[in-house]
matplotlib code that plots the C-alpha trace (Angstrom):
import matplotlib.pyplot as plt

x = [133.1, 133.6, 137.2, 136.7, 134.4, 136.6, 139.5, 137.8, 136.5, 140.0, 141.3, 138.3, 139.2, 142.8, 141.9, 139.9, 142.5, 143.1, 146.4, 148.5, 148.7, 149.7, 146.0, 145.5, 148.8, 147.0, 146.0, 149.7, 149.3, 149.3, 150.6, 151.6, 153.1, 155.1, 153.4, 155.9, 159.0, 159.2, 162.4, 163.5, 164.4, 161.2, 162.1, 159.6, 159.8, 156.5, 156.4, 153.5, 154.3, 156.3, 156.3, 157.9, 155.6, 156.3, 154.4, 154.0, 153.0, 152.8, 150.8, 151.0, 153.6, 156.0, 156.3, 158.4, 158.7, 159.8, 159.8, 158.2, 157.6, 154.2, 154.3, 151.9, 150.8, 148.9, 151.6, 154.7, 158.4, 159.5, 163.0, 164.3, 165.4, 163.1, 163.6, 161.9, 159.6, 158.8, 156.2, 156.0, 154.9, 157.6, 156.9, 153.0, 154.4, 154.0, 157.5, 158.8, 162.1, 163.4, 166.3, 168.1, 171.6, 172.3, 171.5, 168.8, 166.8, 163.6, 161.0, 157.8, 154.3, 153.0, 149.6, 147.8, 144.6, 143.0, 144.5, 147.4, 150.7, 153.3, 156.5, 159.0, 162.8, 165.2, 166.6, 162.9, 162.2, 158.6, 157.5, 154.1, 152.3, 149.0, 147.4, 147.3, 144.3, 145.9, 142.6, 142.1, 145.5, 144.5, 141.0, 142.9, 145.6, 142.7, 140.8, 143.8, 144.2]
y = [86.1, 82.4, 82.7, 83.6, 80.7, 78.4, 79.6, 79.2, 75.7, 74.5, 76.0, 74.1, 70.8, 71.2, 72.2, 68.9, 66.6, 64.2, 65.0, 61.9, 61.0, 58.0, 57.5, 56.3, 54.5, 51.5, 52.6, 52.0, 48.3, 46.7, 46.9, 50.1, 51.1, 54.3, 56.6, 59.6, 61.4, 65.1, 66.5, 69.8, 71.2, 70.8, 67.8, 65.0, 61.7, 59.6, 55.7, 54.8, 51.1, 49.5, 45.9, 46.4, 47.0, 48.1, 46.2, 47.8, 46.1, 48.4, 47.3, 49.0, 51.7, 49.0, 46.7, 46.2, 47.4, 45.1, 45.3, 42.6, 41.9, 40.8, 37.3, 36.6, 33.6, 35.8, 35.9, 37.8, 37.1, 38.0, 37.8, 37.8, 41.6, 44.0, 47.1, 47.5, 50.4, 52.4, 55.1, 58.1, 61.6, 64.2, 68.1, 67.1, 65.2, 61.3, 60.1, 56.5, 55.4, 52.7, 50.3, 47.3, 45.7, 48.1, 51.5, 53.6, 56.7, 58.6, 59.5, 61.8, 60.9, 64.1, 62.4, 59.0, 57.9, 54.6, 55.0, 57.7, 57.6, 60.7, 60.0, 62.9, 62.1, 64.2, 65.5, 66.8, 64.4, 63.3, 60.0, 59.2, 55.8, 54.5, 51.5, 48.4, 45.9, 42.6, 40.9, 42.8, 42.0, 38.1, 38.8, 40.6, 37.8, 34.8, 36.8, 36.9, 32.9]
z = [104.0, 102.6, 103.0, 106.5, 107.5, 105.6, 107.8, 111.0, 110.0, 109.1, 112.7, 114.3, 112.9, 113.5, 117.1, 117.7, 116.9, 120.2, 121.9, 122.3, 126.0, 128.0, 128.7, 124.8, 124.4, 123.9, 120.2, 119.3, 119.3, 116.0, 112.4, 111.2, 107.5, 106.9, 104.6, 104.7, 106.6, 106.6, 107.8, 109.6, 106.5, 104.8, 102.6, 102.3, 101.2, 100.5, 100.9, 98.7, 98.7, 101.3, 102.1, 105.7, 108.7, 112.0, 115.0, 118.4, 121.5, 124.7, 127.9, 131.1, 129.5, 128.4, 125.2, 122.3, 118.8, 115.6, 112.0, 109.9, 106.5, 104.6, 102.9, 100.0, 102.0, 104.5, 107.3, 108.6, 108.2, 111.7, 113.0, 116.7, 116.7, 118.7, 120.6, 124.1, 124.4, 127.7, 127.6, 129.5, 129.6, 129.8, 129.8, 128.7, 125.5, 125.2, 124.8, 123.8, 124.9, 122.5, 123.6, 122.1, 122.0, 119.2, 121.0, 122.5, 121.1, 122.0, 119.8, 120.6, 119.8, 117.9, 117.0, 117.8, 116.8, 115.6, 112.1, 112.4, 114.3, 114.2, 115.6, 115.8, 116.2, 118.5, 115.2, 114.5, 111.4, 111.5, 110.8, 109.6, 109.7, 108.9, 111.0, 108.7, 109.0, 108.7, 108.4, 105.2, 103.7, 104.7, 102.7, 99.7, 99.4, 99.4, 96.8, 94.7, 94.6]

ax = plt.figure().add_subplot(projection="3d")
ax.plot(x, y, z, "-o")
ax.set_aspect("equal")
plt.show()
């Protein structure tokens, strides 16, 4: 009986996760750090520590994405390279179309919350990101001085 209650509780929790839609695309704005990648074959690569971050900024379904690197002085090292993003819904799924001088690609948003972002590539690989509180990073560096 306990086993059945546990299974039902798990199903309820899993079914309650908010579906990523164009209505909540503003949650993507900010700094994200990759935590793991899962391939179609079932392989998983974890990223427990990563000094590179992803910055997303989208307003009215259009924005940009760029990679940045955290610096010990409390700032980010940023270059001029960035990808344009256009968000849309296709077949009931939130989709991000990325484009730059180097090419184009599309990723589906599997999950988007205040703290978790999961993107799926055309090939089926899933990229898991956690939201980074940059103010907390700055506070940490000041305490370390």
